[in-house]
VODODO-995189 format. One record per residue: x, y, z of N, C-alpha, C in turn. Coordinates in steps of 0.2 Angstrom, whole numbers, padded with zeros to 4 digits, always signed. Example, Ala and Ser with C-alpha at 12.3 -4.5 7.8 and 13.67 -1.06 7.14 Angstrom:
BEGIN
+0066-0028+0039+0062-0022+0039+0066-0016+0039/+0064-0011+0035+0068-0005+0036+0064+0000+0039/
***
This chain:
BEGIN
+1121+0367+1228+1117+0371+1222+1121+0377+1221/+1123+0381+1226+1127+0387+1225+1134+0386+1222/+1137+0381+1224+1143+0379+1221+1143+0377+1213/+1137+0374+1211+1136+0373+1204+1135+0379+1201/+1132+0384+1203+1131+0391+1200+1138+0394+1199/+1142+0394+1205+1148+0397+1205+1153+0394+1199/+1152+0387+1199+1156+0383+1194+1154+0385+1187/+1148+0386+1186+1145+0388+1179+1148+0395+1177/+1147+0400+1182+1150+0407+1181+1157+0407+1180/+1161+0403+1184+1168+0403+1183+1170+0400+1176/+1166+0395+1174+1167+0391+1167+1166+0396+1162/+1161+0400+1162+1159+0405+1157+1164+0411+1157/+1166+0413+1162+1171+0418+1163+1178+0416+1160/+1180+0409+1161+1186+0406+1159+1186+0406+1151/+1180+0404+1148+1179+0403+1141+1180+0410+1138/+1177+0415+1141+1177+0422+1138+1184+0425+1138/+1188+0424+1144+1195+0426+1144+1199+0422+1140/+1198+0416+1139+1202+0412+1134+1201+0414+1127/+1195+0416+1125+1194+0418+1119+1197+0425+1118/+1197+0429+1123+1200+0436+1123+1207+0436+1122/+1210+0431+1125+1218+0430+1124+1220+0429+1117/+1216+0425+1113+1218+0423+1107+1216+0428+1102/+1210+0432+1103+1207+0436+1098+1203+0441+1101/+1203+0448+1099+1198+0452+1102+1191+0452+1099/+1190+0447+1094+1184+0446+1091+1180+0440+1095/+1174+0442+1097+1169+0437+1100+1163+0435+1096/+1161+0429+1096+1155+0427+1093+1149+0429+1097/+1143+0428+1095+1137+0431+1099+1137+0428+1106/+1138+0421+1106+1138+0418+1113+1143+0421+1118/+1149+0421+1115+1155+0424+1120+1153+0431+1121/+1151+0435+1117+1149+0442+1118+1144+0443+1123/+1139+0438+1122+1133+0438+1127+1136+0437+1134/+1140+0432+1135+1143+0430+1141+1147+0436+1144/+1151+0439+1140+1155+0445+1142+1150+0451+1144/+1144+0452+1141+1140+0457+1144+1135+0455+1149/+1135+0448+1150+1130+0445+1155+1123+0445+1153/+1122+0444+1147+1116+0443+1144+1115+0436+1140/+1111+0436+1135+1110+0429+1131+1111+0431+1124/+1113+0425+1120+1113+0426+1113+1107+0428+1110/+1101+0426+1113+1095+0429+1110+1094+0436+1111/+1096+0439+1116+1096+0446+1117+1100+0450+1112/+1106+0447+1111+1110+0450+1106+1107+0450+1099/+1104+0445+1097+1100+0444+1091+1095+0449+1091/+1091+0450+1096+1085+0455+1096+1088+0462+1095/+1094+0464+1099+1097+0470+1098+1099+0471+1091/+1102+0466+1088+1104+0467+1081+1098+0469+1076/+1093+0465+1077+1087+0466+1073+1084+0473+1074/+1084+0476+1080+1082+0482+1081+1086+0488+1080/+1093+0486+1078+1098+0492+1078+1100+0494+1084/+1099+0490+1089+1102+0492+1096+1108+0488+1098/+1110+0490+1104+1115+0485+1107+1122+0488+1104/+1127+0484+1106+1134+0485+1104+1135+0485+1096/+1140+0488+1094+1142+0488+1087+1144+0481+1085/+1142+0478+1079+1144+0471+1077+1147+0472+1070/+1150+0466+1068+1152+0466+1061+1150+0459+1058/+1148+0459+1052+1146+0453+1048+1152+0451+1044/+1154+0445+1045+1160+0443+1041+1158+0437+1036/+1160+0438+1030+1158+0433+1025+1150+0432+1024/+1147+0437+1025+1140+0438+1024+1136+0433+1029/+1139+0430+1034+1135+0426+1038+1137+0426+1046/+1144+0427+1047+1146+0427+1054+1146+0433+1057/+1143+0433+1063+1142+0439+1067+1148+0439+1072/+1152+0445+1072+1157+0445+1077+1157+0452+1081/+1159+0452+1087+1159+0458+1091+1166+0459+1093/+1169+0465+1093+1175+0467+1095+1175+0469+1102/+1179+0467+1107+1179+0468+1114+1179+0476+1115/+1182+0480+1111+1182+0487+1112+1175+0490+1111/+1172+0487+1106+1165+0489+1105+1160+0487+1111/+1161+0481+1114+1157+0479+1119+1159+0483+1125/+1165+0485+1126+1167+0489+1132+1164+0496+1131/+1164+0499+1125+1161+0505+1124+1153+0505+1125/+1150+0500+1123+1143+0499+1124+1141+0499+1132/+1145+0496+1136+1144+0496+1143+1145+0502+1146/+1150+0506+1143+1151+0513+1146+1146+0518+1143/+1142+0516+1139+1137+0520+1136+1139+0525+1130/+1145+0523+1127+1148+0527+1122+1146+0525+1115/+1141+0521+1114+1139+0518+1108+1135+0523+1104/+1137+0524+1098+1134+0529+1093+1132+0525+1087/+1126+0522+1086+1125+0518+1080+1123+0523+1074/
***
């Protein structure tokens, strides 16, 4: 059971790192993995004007820049 949890964590981390290698822009799912939360929490934060800075692309795609996520973790976010 513990090895399954470790495998899931390693897989999530690998996906985030692979995304980060190609682009500093993450979708909600990858950003949630990066922060250790859920995409649902990211959506709630957006609706409340909380959480990390995000960008809307083509009026429908939500993207987070890794630098903005890091700033949020450090408590440097000014909305």
